N, C-alpha and C positions, 0 to 999 in steps of 0.2 A: 485529548479525547481517547477513549478506550474502545477497542473493537471487541465484540462478542461474537466469536466465530464457532462454526460447527465442530471443527477439529482442533483448533488452536485458540487459546485465549490470548489475544495480542493487543497490547496497548500501544499500537502504532497504526498509522493509516496505510491502507493499501493503495498503491498508485500504479500507473501503467507504463509500460515500456515505450521508448521511442520507436519510430518506424523501422529502425535498423536492428532492433532486438526482437527476440522471440520469447514468449512466455506461454506455457501450456498448463491447463488443468487436467488432472487425471480422473477420468470417469470410472475406470476400473484399473487396478494397479498394473501398470506396464502394458495395457492393452490399447489405449486410445489417448491421443493428445489433441488439443485444439490450438491451432496457431492463430494468435490474435492479430499479428501484423505481418511482417515480412517473412515469407516462407523460404526465402533463399538461404537463410542461415541453417536450414535443415540439411543442406547438401554440402556445406563447407567441410573440407577434409578434417579439420581439427575440432569440429563442433561437438563431437561425441554424442550427437543426437540421432534419433531415428531418421532415416533417409527419405522420408516421404512415403507415398504409397496409399493404399486404400484405408489405412488406419489413421490418416491425418485429415482433419477437417480444417480448411482455411476459411476464416471469416473475413468479411469485408473490412479492410483496414480503415477506410474512411469513417466507419461508424464507431471505431474504437480508439483511434490514434489521437492522443491529446495534443500532438504537434500539428496535426492537419485534420481537425475534427469536422466531419460533415461535408456537404457539397461546397461550402464556402471555404473549406480548409482553415477553420478558425484555430488559433493557438489557445488552448485552455490554460488557465492560471494554475499555479502550483497547488492550490487548494481545490482543484476540480478534476473530475474524471471526464472522459468522453464516452457517453452512453447513447447508443442509437443515433449517432451523429450530432449530439447536443452536449455542450459543456454543462455538467451538473456538479453540485458540491460533493466533496468526498464524503465517505461514510461518517455519519453522526455530526456533520456540519450542517448548519441551517442557513439558508439564504435570507439575509435581512438587508433591505435597502441595497440590493445588488451586490452584497458582499457575503462571502461564506464565513459564518461565525461559529466558533466552538462555544456553545452555551454552557458547557461544563467549566469553562475557564475564561470567562469574559465579564469584566466588572460592569459593563454597560448592558449586557443581556445575559444575566446569570440565571440559568435554568429555563428562561423563556425570554421572548423579545420584550425589551423595554424594562426589564427588572434590573435596577441598578444597585450596586453595593457601595457602602461607605468605605469599606476596607478592600477586601479581595474576594474573588470567587473561586471556590474549590469544589469540584464534582457537582456543579450546578447549585451550590448553596453559598450564601454570603457568610463569610467568617472573618475573624479579626486578623488572622495570619495564616500563611500557607503551611500545610503539613510539611514535616521535615524532609520527606522524600521528593518534594516539589520545589519549584523556583517561581518567585513572583515575576511574571512577565506582563508588565503593563496592567497590573491589577488582576490578572488571571494566574492561577496556580498550575504550572505546566511541569510534566515529567520530561525534562530535557534529554533524558536517555532514550526516550521512545516517541516523543511528540514530533511529527514531521513538520509542524509549523514553527517549532522552537527546538531544533535538533542540535544538541550540544550546548546551545546558549539561546537566549531570548531572540526572537525575530530572525532566526536563521532557518528558513524553510527548505525542505527537500523538494527537488523537482518532481515532475509528474511521474517519472519512471523509477522512483527510489523510495525505499523505506528508511525510517530512522531506527538504527540498531546501535545500542550502546553509545548514543550521542554522535554517530556518524551517519551520513546519508549513503546508503548502500543500494546499488542498482539491482533490479531484479535480474536473475539469470535462470535459465532452464535447470531443472533438477529432477532427479529420479524420485519415484513415489516413496522409496524407502528412506530418503533423507528428510522426509516431512512428517512429523516435526523432528527437529534435532535437539536432543536433550541438553547438549552442551551449550546451546544458545538459548536456553529457556524455551519459550513458546513463540518466538518471533520469526518463524520461518514459513508461516502459512497465512493466507488471507482469502477472502472471497471476492470474486468479480461480480459487479452488479449484474443482475438478471440471471445469475447461475446459483445453484445450490451446492455445488461441489467446491472444495477448497482448491486454491492454486498452490502448487508446490514451487518454492523458490530455492535457489542454491544456498545452502548454509555455509557460505564462503568464509565466515568468521570462525567456524569451528575447526580447530587445528587437527583434530583426529577423526573427522567425520568424512573421510574421502573413500574409505573402503567400500561403502555401500554403493556409491556412485560409480566407482571403477568397475565393480562387479557386474553392473547392469549395462555398461556402454559396450 
């Protein structure tokens, strides 16, 4: 599945941090961050983050945490977000028979529920073979370099707090506004949180030479 984002065009899924991690989106560059889960990380000596104060808004963790979602503390699946205390399918996945399905790459539901393919499904269309840049994963053509349901290989999903980048499941980490996006990593460093219009900045930790901008702002 491919994300169509306001700042970054990202063919990977956005997922959420565990309760012990912090992820913020920047509403104005360097001026405000929203803490989705545990705010204690903001005060750790080596965090390199802002130290709290009036410019930090802490949201209710139970409404956003995929490990403890809602009043019943439900554990959301890898293909789900926790939104407003409910486990919902990740971006561009469709819930079919209680399962989150990527209709762009599912031979049993290709493009829409119940549309089956004799061969394989690519970008929501039935085709005879997968495009060269994709891999046939159970009849669906997946980009294993960026697909969090098939990261690096078929049927290797990334957890709720990770993105699939170059075939590896990479955890979200806080990042400065200036490192989003990171040209050296392509466009896979930003995503959108459900219910928001601003992009989330994540650490471009796979970029070997993209540390100067973060160090200059900490």
